[in-house]
Backbone as a chain_set.jsonl record, in Angstrom:
{"seq": "MKPVTFHPEARLELTAAGRYYTQRSLTVAQRFYGEMDEVVAEIRARPILRRMFDPPARRHSGPVFPYCIIYLDRSDSIWVVAVMHFKQEPGYWRTRLG", "coords": {"N": [[22.272, -26.316, 39.335], [20.123, -23.697, 38.413], [17.592, -22.085, 40.418], [14.012, -21.994, 39.618], [11.667, -19.482, 39.002], [8.318, -18.4, 38.711], [6.544, -15.935, 36.97], [3.653, -14.425, 38.35], [1.445, -14.321, 36.561], [2.258, -16.194, 34.658], [2.21, -18.464, 36.126], [-0.57, -18.619, 36.507], [-1.393, -19.098, 33.92], [-0.316, -21.592, 33.404], [-1.815, -23.097, 35.271], [-4.404, -22.647, 34.313], [-4.289, -23.943, 31.781], [-3.787, -26.544, 32.657], [-6.281, -26.972, 33.991], [-8.006, -26.911, 31.823], [-7.192, -29.254, 30.385], [-7.712, -31.17, 32.375], [-10.493, -31.147, 32.395], [-10.979, -32.502, 30.055], [-9.648, -34.944, 30.38], [-8.325, -36.75, 33.141], [-5.987, -38.136, 32.828], [-4.854, -36.972, 30.482], [-4.363, -34.428, 31.481], [-2.435, -35.014, 33.448], [-0.377, -35.875, 31.817], [0.067, -33.513, 30.464], [1.043, -31.849, 32.571], [3.239, -33.388, 33.301], [4.826, -33.151, 30.919], [5.359, -30.378, 30.955], [6.809, -30.17, 33.302], [9.075, -31.599, 32.482], [10.011, -29.952, 30.432], [10.696, -27.64, 31.977], [12.723, -28.753, 33.571], [14.66, -29.379, 31.632], [15.227, -26.8, 30.76], [16.369, -25.794, 33.11], [18.628, -27.361, 33.341], [20.132, -26.714, 31.061], [20.123, -23.744, 30.352], [20.873, -21.832, 28.408], [20.873, -23.197, 26.013], [18.701, -23.028, 24.34], [17.745, -20.925, 21.686], [17.611, -17.261, 21.406], [14.355, -15.993, 21.494], [12.651, -13.841, 21.582], [14.301, -11.348, 22.178], [14.994, -10.198, 25.482], [14.232, -12.802, 25.904], [13.931, -16.415, 25.933], [12.695, -19.53, 24.51], [11.091, -22.703, 25.119], [9.669, -25.768, 24.226], [7.65, -28.726, 24.667], [7.231, -32.001, 23.098], [4.496, -32.683, 22.534], [2.209, -31.098, 23.551], [0.599, -27.981, 22.751], [2.139, -25.782, 23.849], [4.479, -23.431, 25.024], [7.326, -22.591, 27.102], [8.197, -19.48, 28.068], [11.031, -17.827, 28.922], [13.526, -16.07, 30.954], [16.977, -16.153, 31.307], [18.53, -15.519, 34.017], [21.181, -14.211, 36.184], [21.064, -15.436, 38.654], [18.853, -17.088, 38.655], [16.219, -18.804, 36.832], [13.74, -17.241, 35.19], [10.454, -17.644, 34.583], [8.368, -16.217, 32.367], [6.071, -16.572, 30.873], [3.578, -19.078, 30.023], [2.877, -20.081, 27.199], [0.377, -20.612, 24.865], [0.515, -21.861, 21.527], [-1.103, -20.517, 19.781], [-1.499, -18.006, 20.724], [-1.144, -14.443, 20.768], [1.937, -13.329, 19.719], [4.371, -12.059, 21.88], [2.684, -10.917, 23.766], [3.274, -11.13, 26.432], [5.298, -9.36, 27.056], [4.895, -7.071, 28.572], [5.21, -7.96, 31.082], [7.877, -7.876, 31.715], [8.681, -5.417, 32.663]], "CA": [[21.229, -25.747, 38.51], [19.533, -22.49, 38.96], [16.167, -22.245, 40.728], [13.057, -21.432, 38.697], [10.587, -18.75, 39.565], [7.294, -18.101, 37.766], [5.767, -14.716, 37.077], [2.335, -14.885, 38.785], [0.543, -14.599, 35.417], [2.707, -17.429, 34.029], [1.652, -19.594, 36.923], [-1.966, -18.719, 36.202], [-1.513, -19.679, 32.549], [-0.061, -23.05, 33.605], [-2.95, -23.666, 35.989], [-5.576, -22.62, 33.354], [-4.103, -24.959, 30.785], [-4.06, -27.756, 33.408], [-7.731, -27.142, 34.168], [-8.616, -27.296, 30.543], [-6.926, -30.634, 30.067], [-8.411, -31.957, 33.352], [-11.879, -31.272, 31.978], [-10.964, -33.49, 28.969], [-9.246, -36.235, 30.913], [-7.255, -36.618, 34.125], [-4.771, -38.714, 32.242], [-4.267, -35.968, 29.606], [-3.844, -33.435, 32.381], [-1.199, -35.542, 34.058], [0.651, -35.888, 30.749], [0.497, -32.12, 30.303], [1.943, -31.374, 33.677], [4.56, -34.066, 33.194], [5.643, -32.504, 29.857], [5.787, -29.041, 31.359], [7.872, -30.426, 34.274], [10.298, -31.999, 31.741], [10.543, -28.748, 29.755], [11.383, -26.81, 32.93], [13.923, -29.457, 33.984], [15.593, -29.196, 30.516], [15.648, -25.382, 30.816], [17.229, -25.655, 34.307], [19.884, -28.078, 33.045], [20.946, -25.978, 30.072], [19.248, -22.535, 30.041], [21.326, -21.025, 27.196], [20.804, -24.003, 24.893], [17.621, -22.483, 23.439], [18.056, -19.579, 21.063], [16.759, -16.144, 21.755], [13.111, -16.019, 20.82], [12.249, -12.415, 21.542], [15.286, -10.904, 23.189], [15.987, -11.161, 26.029], [13.641, -14.092, 26.278], [14.068, -17.641, 25.18], [11.458, -20.363, 24.638], [11.268, -24.086, 24.949], [8.392, -26.519, 24.269], [7.727, -30.132, 24.538], [6.893, -32.621, 21.756], [3.137, -33.062, 22.388], [1.215, -30.087, 23.85], [0.922, -26.742, 21.983], [2.51, -24.741, 24.76], [5.942, -23.279, 25.265], [7.707, -21.84, 28.264], [8.993, -18.321, 27.763], [11.889, -17.58, 30.143], [14.784, -15.351, 30.966], [18.13, -16.724, 32.02], [19.187, -14.54, 34.969], [22.441, -14.659, 36.797], [20.841, -16.249, 39.853], [17.635, -17.949, 38.48], [15.457, -18.846, 35.599], [12.456, -16.526, 35.396], [9.444, -17.954, 33.585], [7.451, -15.043, 32.217], [4.787, -16.98, 30.244], [3.323, -20.408, 29.574], [2.137, -19.582, 26.074], [-0.213, -21.391, 23.826], [1.018, -21.496, 20.211], [-2.004, -19.668, 18.994], [-1.596, -16.696, 21.385], [-0.445, -13.304, 20.093], [3.351, -13.238, 20.064], [4.811, -10.833, 22.587], [1.7, -10.437, 24.756], [3.857, -11.219, 27.794], [6.348, -8.447, 27.203], [4.59, -6.084, 29.657], [5.642, -8.525, 32.372], [9.263, -7.655, 31.897], [8.935, -4.17, 33.303]], "C": [[20.566, -24.628, 39.25], [18.013, -22.818, 39.378], [15.283, -21.537, 39.719], [11.964, -20.697, 39.451], [9.63, -18.43, 38.396], [6.69, -16.749, 38.034], [4.362, -15.138, 37.475], [1.394, -15.106, 37.621], [0.933, -15.892, 34.664], [2.163, -18.633, 34.798], [0.169, -19.751, 36.695], [-2.21, -19.397, 34.849], [-1.295, -21.173, 32.66], [-1.266, -23.693, 34.225], [-4.132, -23.724, 35.086], [-5.447, -23.758, 32.301], [-4.332, -26.327, 31.433], [-5.533, -28.08, 33.611], [-8.458, -27.562, 32.917], [-8.364, -28.78, 30.206], [-7.566, -31.555, 31.146], [-9.903, -32.174, 32.938], [-12.0, -32.303, 30.829], [-10.654, -34.874, 29.584], [-8.129, -36.042, 31.967], [-5.927, -37.087, 33.581], [-4.051, -37.705, 31.351], [-3.662, -34.906, 30.431], [-2.527, -33.837, 33.012], [-0.042, -35.552, 33.047], [1.116, -34.46, 30.498], [1.421, -31.622, 31.321], [3.254, -32.064, 33.62], [5.444, -33.493, 32.084], [6.173, -31.182, 30.277], [6.935, -29.161, 32.454], [9.197, -30.779, 33.56], [10.887, -30.752, 31.021], [11.258, -27.851, 30.768], [12.675, -27.453, 33.389], [14.998, -29.292, 32.883], [16.133, -27.757, 30.502], [16.683, -25.246, 31.928], [18.617, -26.273, 33.994], [20.768, -27.311, 32.123], [20.121, -24.793, 29.542], [19.634, -21.801, 28.739], [21.272, -21.897, 25.89], [19.745, -23.543, 23.872], [17.983, -21.144, 22.93], [17.175, -18.488, 21.597], [15.489, -16.214, 20.849], [12.618, -14.636, 20.526], [13.112, -11.709, 22.504], [14.669, -10.0, 24.238], [15.459, -12.501, 26.334], [14.021, -15.222, 25.332], [12.778, -18.496, 25.329], [11.863, -21.81, 24.428], [9.945, -24.757, 25.064], [8.689, -27.984, 24.235], [7.218, -30.7, 23.235], [5.353, -32.797, 21.52], [2.112, -31.87, 22.445], [1.577, -28.771, 23.182], [1.183, -25.592, 22.937], [4.032, -24.622, 24.834], [6.156, -22.426, 26.515], [8.578, -20.696, 27.776], [9.735, -17.917, 29.02], [13.058, -16.644, 29.851], [15.785, -16.028, 31.751], [18.824, -15.594, 32.813], [20.407, -15.048, 35.599], [22.177, -15.624, 37.952], [19.656, -17.21, 39.715], [17.15, -17.942, 37.02], [14.144, -18.241, 35.888], [11.523, -16.886, 34.32], [8.389, -16.817, 33.499], [6.074, -15.428, 31.538], [4.775, -18.524, 29.973], [2.324, -20.119, 28.386], [1.666, -20.677, 25.154], [0.288, -20.981, 22.498], [0.182, -20.592, 19.437], [-2.131, -18.236, 19.661], [-0.788, -15.69, 20.575], [0.976, -13.23, 20.563], [3.615, -11.959, 20.837], [3.853, -10.263, 23.568], [2.259, -10.38, 26.135], [4.898, -10.174, 28.046], [6.159, -7.42, 28.25], [5.006, -6.641, 31.033], [7.107, -8.322, 32.686], [9.561, -6.385, 32.737], [8.472, -4.116, 34.614]], "O": [[20.457, -24.597, 40.475], [17.331, -23.657, 38.789], [15.718, -20.605, 39.043], [11.403, -21.216, 40.416], [10.06, -18.22, 37.262], [6.356, -16.427, 39.174], [3.894, -16.158, 36.967], [0.585, -16.031, 37.687], [0.079, -16.588, 34.114], [1.733, -19.639, 34.235], [-0.334, -20.875, 36.682], [-3.147, -20.181, 34.696], [-2.037, -21.946, 32.054], [-1.711, -24.742, 33.757], [-4.83, -24.738, 35.062], [-6.428, -24.437, 31.998], [-4.991, -27.184, 30.844], [-5.99, -29.211, 33.449], [-9.356, -28.404, 32.917], [-9.288, -29.47, 29.776], [-7.936, -32.676, 30.797], [-10.462, -33.255, 33.123], [-13.059, -32.911, 30.675], [-11.354, -35.849, 29.309], [-7.159, -35.314, 31.756], [-4.88, -36.497, 33.848], [-2.83, -37.565, 31.417], [-2.541, -34.483, 30.149], [-1.601, -33.029, 33.084], [1.108, -35.274, 33.388], [2.305, -34.181, 30.343], [2.462, -31.041, 31.015], [4.294, -31.447, 33.854], [6.654, -33.358, 32.26], [7.328, -30.864, 29.995], [7.867, -28.357, 32.489], [10.274, -30.336, 33.959], [12.1, -30.543, 31.013], [12.334, -27.339, 30.459], [13.66, -26.74, 33.584], [16.164, -29.079, 33.218], [17.318, -27.524, 30.267], [17.746, -24.658, 31.724], [19.646, -25.713, 34.371], [21.981, -27.233, 32.32], [19.525, -24.839, 28.465], [18.778, -21.223, 28.07], [21.583, -21.403, 24.806], [19.937, -23.684, 22.664], [18.484, -20.303, 23.676], [16.119, -18.749, 22.173], [15.563, -16.455, 19.644], [12.226, -14.297, 19.408], [12.665, -11.474, 23.626], [13.886, -9.113, 23.898], [16.148, -13.301, 26.968], [14.364, -15.037, 24.164], [11.912, -18.21, 26.156], [12.804, -22.126, 23.699], [9.141, -24.375, 25.914], [9.768, -28.437, 23.853], [6.812, -29.946, 22.351], [4.958, -33.041, 20.38], [1.297, -31.676, 21.543], [2.762, -28.465, 23.054], [0.535, -24.549, 22.854], [4.756, -25.611, 24.719], [5.289, -21.653, 26.922], [9.6, -20.93, 27.132], [9.124, -17.691, 30.064], [13.499, -16.458, 28.716], [15.465, -16.48, 32.851], [19.614, -14.828, 32.262], [20.66, -16.251, 35.554], [22.975, -16.527, 38.201], [19.469, -18.068, 40.577], [17.613, -17.193, 36.159], [13.459, -18.71, 36.797], [11.749, -16.475, 33.182], [7.654, -16.536, 34.446], [5.088, -14.697, 31.637], [5.81, -19.146, 29.734], [1.121, -19.947, 28.586], [2.429, -21.543, 24.725], [0.492, -19.782, 22.309], [0.663, -19.938, 18.512], [-2.841, -17.382, 19.13], [0.113, -16.041, 19.813], [1.195, -13.073, 21.764], [3.121, -10.892, 20.47], [4.137, -9.227, 24.17], [1.748, -9.625, 26.961], [5.376, -10.081, 29.177], [7.139, -6.914, 28.796], [5.135, -5.899, 32.006], [7.538, -8.57, 33.812], [10.577, -6.315, 33.429], [8.628, -3.093, 35.282]]}, "num_chains": 1, "name": "protein.A"}
């Protein structure tokens, strides 16, 4: 399996969402992080399984929380460019590609 690297802003998005859920409930926050870990593991196992979302990016989400992981399947790694809430403006993360 390929290693996963996060764009610094994607890491901040993940942390901010975790903080939001921690304020609601530690249990909910743990579930959120668990779901995101599962999503990343599924991406690592089969990165090209998910269809192109906004080429060259793909996306994958879990069943409960309204977040998806936007990623690029590179030859040597999976690069997570965003941890996007479903209500965010699509494509806001595209500036991170350059």
